[in-house]
Phi, psi and omega in degrees: 000315182290320179297322177299316181296324180293321178299314181297319178294319180294323179296320179294318179298318180298312179300315181296323180291320178297314177297321178296318175298323178296319182288323186273333187300318179304321182290317178298322178295325175297314179296317179295323182288333176292336178260355183287152169294150192297332180279357176252356179298123183064016175262337179209156180293323178238114182287149183267338177236137182245149182205160173260017187295320179301317180287324177296322177301316182291311183293337179275359179097002177093201180296138178300324185284335180222070183298140182229142182277075186294317182291319177297323177295321175301309179293328175299317184292325176294314179297316181293316183291319180292316180294317179294317182295314179304316183288322179296326183285318179296311179295322179296320179289321181292314178294319180296323177293319177297319181287328183270331187230006179236140176264118179210156185290129180089010182298316178300322181290319177297319178302316182293321180299314180300320179295317181296319182293335178293335177261006183274128180299116186294333183294340178294328179271008186292314182292312176299323181293318178300313181294329175295311178301317181292315180290337179277356179078020182260006182298137179065042179225165175296325180295332179296328182270335187268308188299312181295345178254024184272001182224126178236115180291332176295320177298318177297317178299314183292312181296323183297312181297325181284318182295330178292337178279351178279126184299139180295336180305318178301317182289321179296322177300320180291323179294325180294331177280000177092015183280143174273179181299314182293327176292319178298315179300317186281320185260345181244303187292305186294320175300335176272004190238027185296325183292315181286333176294321177296316177300311179301310181302311183295317183288324178293313180297320179293318181296315181290323180296329182266007179295139179231305186303309184298315180297326178291331183282322194260357184233137180231331182277146183297328181288343180261356184294138171275165183296329178294319179294315179300321175296321178295334182274352182292335181286358173264260183292342180252023178298337181270011180238069183295326179301306177299328179299316177295321178294322176290330181287323175297316179299325181292327180271341187301312181300320180298317181294313180304312185293319183296319178293326183285329184248025185300313182297311180294327181294320180295320180294317177297317180292327177297325179288320181295332185272353178290000000 
């Protein structure tokens, strides 16, 4: 019986290891190809010669004949993603606190509308949003990429469910000390919500960091391009540079990996709550 259990456990480990290798290998291949000499890129699974030429090409601005602001695009992505994520988390926490801990007329209706909107195809609002941005004079600016992404109904939903699980006694004690709703949210509720905040932050940042379609619509100048948009343009004039394309893809995924490794513990705690 013990031997049978060990065989079953060993089989599960083998299957899990094989699946993990299948999932991880494409990323490892991308990283190795970014360091490969250019004549070996996509010619073999494991390059025999390594070089930093692809990264030097990116940091140097690309081809002399068609220079592209790769580093500027990277920092544009950081600015836009950080700004949008911060706004989504602030608005999500404020709205969620009102829905979870405040009594007002129509609260149930607002809650149902948010749930309905979560299943509403976002692409339907693409054209109206673009026209609003254009008429407001925000076209080809950071605000065009940040403001329309300042609200996340998913963040509201996640925060609302978590805030409802916080006992009202903590809030009542803060009210007796003279704290207002915003003070309670900032000093009582959010410090107790670090795990779910980590989950919300990572998912929102990852979603905004990988945004492509909206940024392509509202940006036209090279200095305002995000890294995703710049990567999408590589298949045109830069189609003959697969090495730098892999290097740019590595740069695109690097912030997400660093953030995930840094917040792994809190992320696991938050996911345990969401799966309950």
